[in-house]
C-alpha positions as CSV (number, residue, x, y, z in Angstrom):
1,X,46.2,38.5,-24.1
2,X,43.1,38.4,-21.8
3,X,44.4,35.3,-20.0
4,X,47.9,36.8,-19.5
5,X,46.5,40.1,-18.2
6,X,44.2,38.2,-15.8
7,X,47.1,36.2,-14.5
8,X,49.3,39.3,-14.1
9,X,46.6,41.0,-12.1
10,X,46.2,38.0,-9.8
11,X,49.9,37.7,-9.2
12,X,50.2,41.4,-8.3
13,X,47.1,41.3,-6.2
14,X,48.4,38.3,-4.2
15,X,51.9,39.9,-3.6
16,X,52.5,41.8,-0.3
17,X,55.6,43.6,-1.6
18,X,57.5,43.8,-4.8
19,X,57.5,41.1,-7.4
20,X,60.4,41.1,-9.9
21,X,60.1,41.4,-13.6
22,X,62.1,38.1,-14.0
23,X,59.7,36.3,-11.7
24,X,56.7,37.6,-13.6
25,X,58.3,36.7,-16.9
26,X,58.8,33.1,-15.7
27,X,55.4,32.6,-14.2
28,X,53.6,34.1,-17.2
29,X,55.9,32.6,-19.8
30,X,56.4,35.9,-21.5
31,X,59.4,38.2,-22.0
32,X,60.3,40.9,-19.6
33,X,59.6,43.4,-22.3
34,X,56.1,42.0,-22.5
35,X,55.7,42.3,-18.7
36,X,56.7,46.0,-19.0
37,X,54.2,46.6,-21.8
38,X,51.4,45.1,-19.7
39,X,52.4,47.4,-16.8
40,X,52.1,50.4,-19.1
41,X,48.7,49.3,-20.1
42,X,47.7,49.1,-16.5
43,X,49.0,52.6,-16.0
44,X,46.9,53.9,-18.9
45,X,43.9,52.4,-17.0
46,X,44.7,54.5,-14.0
47,X,46.8,52.1,-11.9
48,X,49.7,53.7,-10.0
49,X,52.7,51.3,-10.4
50,X,56.0,51.6,-8.6
51,X,59.0,50.0,-10.3
52,X,62.2,49.8,-8.3
53,X,65.4,48.4,-9.7
54,X,66.5,45.0,-8.2
55,X,63.1,44.8,-6.4
56,X,60.5,44.8,-9.2
57,X,57.0,46.0,-9.4
58,X,54.2,46.7,-7.0
59,X,50.7,48.3,-7.3
60,X,50.5,51.5,-5.1
61,X,46.8,52.2,-5.9
62,X,44.1,51.2,-8.3
63,X,41.5,53.4,-10.0
64,X,37.9,53.6,-9.0
65,X,36.6,53.1,-12.5
66,X,35.0,50.3,-14.5
67,X,37.2,48.5,-16.9
68,X,38.3,44.9,-17.7
69,X,41.4,45.4,-15.5
70,X,39.7,47.0,-12.5
71,X,36.8,44.5,-12.5
72,X,39.2,41.5,-12.6
73,X,41.5,43.0,-10.0
74,X,40.4,41.3,-6.7
75,X,37.6,39.4,-8.4
76,X,37.5,36.2,-6.2
77,X,35.8,33.8,-8.5
78,X,36.7,30.3,-9.9
79,X,35.0,30.6,-13.3
80,X,32.7,33.6,-13.5
81,X,34.1,36.7,-15.2
82,X,37.5,35.2,-16.1
83,X,36.5,36.0,-19.7
84,X,35.2,39.5,-19.2
85,X,34.7,42.2,-21.8
86,X,33.9,45.8,-21.0
87,X,32.6,48.3,-23.5
88,X,32.0,52.0,-23.2
89,X,28.8,51.7,-25.4
90,X,26.9,48.9,-27.0
91,X,23.5,48.4,-28.5
92,X,22.8,45.9,-25.7
93,X,24.9,43.6,-23.7
94,X,22.4,40.8,-24.4
95,X,23.1,41.1,-28.2
96,X,26.9,41.0,-27.6
97,X,26.7,37.9,-25.5
98,X,24.5,36.1,-28.0
99,X,27.2,36.8,-30.6
100,X,29.9,35.5,-28.3
101,X,27.9,32.4,-27.4
102,X,27.6,31.5,-31.1
103,X,31.4,32.0,-31.4
104,X,31.8,29.3,-28.7
105,X,32.9,31.6,-25.8
106,X,33.0,29.7,-22.5
107,X,30.5,29.4,-19.7
108,X,30.9,32.3,-17.3
109,X,31.7,34.9,-20.0
110,X,30.6,38.4,-18.8
111,X,29.9,41.5,-20.8
112,X,29.5,44.9,-19.2
113,X,28.8,48.3,-20.7
114,X,28.9,51.8,-19.5
115,X,26.0,52.6,-21.7
116,X,23.4,50.8,-23.8
117,X,21.7,52.6,-26.7
118,X,19.1,49.9,-27.1
119,X,18.8,48.2,-23.7
120,X,15.9,45.9,-23.4
121,X,13.8,44.3,-20.8
122,X,11.1,41.6,-20.9
123,X,8.6,41.6,-23.7
124,X,10.9,43.8,-25.8
125,X,10.4,46.8,-23.5
126,X,13.1,49.5,-23.7
127,X,15.4,49.8,-20.7
128,X,17.0,53.2,-20.2
129,X,20.7,52.6,-19.6
130,X,22.5,56.0,-19.2
131,X,26.3,56.2,-19.2
132,X,28.0,55.5,-15.9
133,X,24.9,55.6,-13.9
134,X,24.1,51.9,-13.6
135,X,25.1,48.3,-14.1
136,X,24.4,47.0,-17.5
137,X,25.6,43.4,-17.7
138,X,25.0,40.1,-19.3
139,X,26.3,36.6,-18.4
140,X,26.8,33.6,-20.6
141,X,25.8,30.3,-19.0
142,X,26.0,26.8,-20.4
143,X,24.1,24.9,-17.7
144,X,23.5,21.2,-17.7
145,X,19.7,21.7,-17.2
146,X,16.6,20.8,-19.1
147,X,14.9,23.8,-20.9
148,X,11.9,23.8,-18.5
149,X,14.4,24.6,-15.7
150,X,15.7,27.8,-17.2
151,X,13.3,30.1,-15.4
152,X,15.0,29.0,-12.1
153,X,18.1,30.9,-13.2
154,X,16.0,34.2,-13.3
155,X,14.7,33.5,-9.8
156,X,18.3,32.7,-8.7
157,X,19.7,35.9,-10.1
158,X,17.0,37.9,-8.3
159,X,18.0,36.5,-5.0
160,X,21.6,37.3,-5.6
161,X,20.9,40.9,-6.4
162,X,18.6,41.2,-3.4
163,X,21.3,39.8,-1.1
164,X,24.1,42.0,-2.4
165,X,22.0,45.2,-2.1
166,X,20.8,44.3,1.4
167,X,24.3,43.5,2.6
168,X,25.7,46.9,1.4
169,X,23.0,49.1,2.8
170,X,20.2,49.5,5.3
171,X,17.5,49.1,2.6
172,X,15.6,45.9,2.1
173,X,14.8,45.1,-1.6
174,X,11.9,42.9,-2.6
175,X,11.5,40.7,-5.6
176,X,8.4,41.3,-7.7
177,X,7.5,38.2,-9.7
178,X,9.0,37.3,-12.0
179,X,12.0,39.5,-12.5
180,X,12.0,42.9,-10.9
181,X,13.7,44.3,-7.8
182,X,11.8,46.9,-5.9
183,X,12.7,49.2,-3.1
184,X,9.9,51.1,-1.4
185,X,7.6,49.8,-4.1
186,X,9.8,51.3,-6.9
187,X,11.7,49.4,-9.5
188,X,15.5,49.6,-9.3
189,X,16.5,46.5,-11.3
190,X,15.3,44.0,-13.9
191,X,16.5,40.6,-15.1
192,X,16.1,39.3,-18.6
193,X,16.8,35.6,-19.4
194,X,17.1,34.4,-23.0
195,X,17.8,30.9,-24.0
196,X,19.0,28.9,-27.0
197,X,17.9,25.3,-26.6
198,X,16.9,22.1,-28.3
199,X,14.0,20.0,-27.0
200,X,15.9,18.3,-24.3
201,X,19.1,20.4,-24.0
202,X,20.0,24.0,-23.3
203,X,22.8,25.2,-25.6
204,X,23.3,28.4,-23.7
205,X,21.5,31.0,-21.6
206,X,22.1,34.8,-21.7
207,X,21.3,36.3,-18.3
208,X,20.9,40.1,-18.5
209,X,21.0,42.3,-15.4
210,X,20.1,46.0,-15.4
211,X,20.4,48.0,-12.1
212,X,19.7,51.7,-11.6
213,X,22.6,52.6,-9.3
214,X,23.6,56.2,-9.1
215,X,20.8,58.0,-10.8
216,X,19.5,61.0,-8.9
217,X,15.8,61.9,-8.8
218,X,16.4,64.4,-11.6
219,X,17.9,61.6,-13.8
220,X,14.6,59.7,-13.7
221,X,11.9,60.9,-16.0
222,X,9.1,62.7,-14.1
223,X,6.5,60.3,-15.6
224,X,8.4,57.3,-14.1
225,X,9.3,58.7,-10.7
226,X,6.2,57.1,-9.1
227,X,7.4,53.6,-10.1
228,X,11.2,53.7,-10.8
229,X,14.1,54.7,-8.6
230,X,17.8,54.0,-8.0
231,X,20.0,52.6,-5.3
232,X,21.4,56.0,-4.6
233,X,18.0,57.7,-4.3
234,X,16.7,55.0,-2.0
235,X,19.7,54.6,0.2
236,X,20.9,58.2,0.2
237,X,24.4,57.0,-0.6
238,X,26.7,56.9,-3.6
239,X,27.5,53.3,-4.7
240,X,30.8,52.0,-6.2
241,X,29.7,50.4,-9.5
242,X,33.0,48.5,-9.7
243,X,32.7,47.0,-6.2
244,X,29.0,46.2,-6.6
245,X,29.6,44.3,-9.9
246,X,32.3,42.3,-8.2
247,X,30.1,41.4,-5.3
248,X,27.3,40.3,-7.6
249,X,29.6,38.1,-9.6
250,X,31.1,36.5,-6.5
251,X,27.7,35.9,-4.9
252,X,26.2,34.7,-8.2
253,X,29.0,32.1,-8.6
254,X,28.5,30.8,-5.0
255,X,24.7,30.6,-5.4
256,X,24.9,29.0,-8.9
257,X,27.3,26.3,-7.8
258,X,25.2,25.5,-4.8
259,X,22.1,25.3,-7.0
260,X,23.7,23.0,-9.5
261,X,24.8,20.7,-6.7
262,X,21.8,20.8,-4.3
263,X,18.9,21.8,-6.5
264,X,16.3,24.6,-6.4
265,X,15.1,24.3,-2.8
266,X,17.5,26.9,-1.2
267,X,16.8,29.4,-4.1
268,X,13.0,29.0,-3.6
269,X,13.2,29.6,0.2
270,X,15.5,32.7,-0.3
271,X,13.3,34.1,-3.1
272,X,10.2,33.8,-0.9
273,X,12.0,35.7,1.9
274,X,12.5,38.6,-0.5
275,X,9.2,38.1,-2.4
276,X,7.1,41.1,-2.9
277,X,3.7,40.8,-1.3
278,X,4.2,37.1,-0.5
279,X,1.6,36.2,2.1
280,X,-0.6,39.1,1.1
281,X,-3.8,39.4,-0.9
282,X,-3.9,40.8,-4.4
283,X,-6.4,41.0,-7.2
284,X,-5.6,38.6,-10.1
285,X,-7.2,38.9,-13.6
286,X,-7.0,36.5,-16.5
287,X,-9.0,36.3,-19.7
288,X,-11.6,34.1,-17.9
289,X,-12.0,35.7,-14.5
290,X,-10.9,38.1,-11.8
291,X,-10.5,37.1,-8.2
292,X,-8.8,37.9,-4.8
293,X,-6.0,35.6,-3.8
294,X,-3.1,35.3,-1.4
295,X,0.3,35.0,-2.9
296,X,1.9,31.8,-1.4
297,X,5.2,31.5,-3.2
298,X,6.9,30.2,-6.3
299,X,7.1,26.9,-8.0
300,X,10.2,25.2,-9.5
301,X,9.1,26.0,-13.0
302,X,8.9,29.7,-12.2
303,X,5.1,29.9,-11.7
304,X,3.7,32.1,-9.0
305,X,1.5,30.2,-6.6
306,X,-1.7,31.8,-5.4
307,X,-4.5,30.6,-3.0
308,X,-8.1,31.8,-3.4
309,X,-10.6,32.4,-0.6
310,X,-11.7,28.8,-0.7
311,X,-8.1,27.5,-0.2
312,X,-7.7,26.4,-3.8
313,X,-4.2,26.9,-5.1
314,X,-3.4,27.9,-8.7
315,X,-0.2,28.3,-10.6
316,X,0.1,31.5,-12.5
317,X,2.2,31.7,-15.7
318,X,0.3,34.6,-17.4
319,X,-2.0,37.0,-15.4
320,X,-2.6,40.6,-14.7
321,X,-1.8,41.2,-11.1
322,X,-3.1,44.3,-9.4
323,X,-0.3,44.8,-6.8
324,X,-2.4,47.5,-5.0
325,X,0.4,49.9,-4.4
326,X,-0.6,53.5,-5.3
327,X,-3.0,52.0,-7.8
328,X,-0.1,50.5,-9.8
329,X,-0.6,47.2,-11.5
330,X,1.5,45.3,-14.0
331,X,0.7,42.6,-16.5
332,X,2.9,39.6,-16.1
333,X,3.5,37.1,-18.9
């Protein structure tokens, strides 16, 4: 059913005028009655469909809402999101994709929810995911990578989000190591990468993306307003969640394919262009010491590279970094 609906949407989307029910029936290898039933399902989803005798069907307008149909309508990808599931509410999209992965669902499967009741970030932190206000999405990947390379996918996803946001607005996001997107020093997005792997082989990766999109200032708890925001608050414009999801999926596929072909170098350079406080000094604390260092960039294994006052470079995997903005600091592990 999912495959047929996807093909139907692609056929209607590519057609300039009408396409006959007979032609659709032949191309989809289903009966004309089945074609009619699919059209009725699209109408329930908010599509305006014109049916003219001896001419066929055409789409007059499509709804500005998030659903499997509207997300796949016009989604220009080769493999990402062809198997796409949309839910009004889930515990978390991460949990759903883990279940689908164990059922053998394919690489590129995407799960999107209007609301998560138990959304989660790194280190089991809660992630507030109100209905219709943001993008709550997880992607199933089955990459031919070694397990130690998995952190590269988090860094790759961050560059994709930063590029899409920058392209759609005048605001310039920054990536705070390892997985947060900031605008004006406030968090608008987080990425959570979870992996099932053997010693020398990744079975699958679940890449979770949470973005605060259309929350207003009053939607953000007062105690978080100094460090959390949304795209709408920072850009002073309303965002189409449907369009933004499609742009992210299309950009992610292009970037992922290039990464799998050419390696990590291009991702690293792009990440460092968006990197928060790269080239600046911060205070770093570990269990053994505390020191001033300049952030240099990232390493292929996901480590943050810092250089102390004597020019000695050190890779950071776990440290408390005092970012120095409004006294805010965060512990990174």
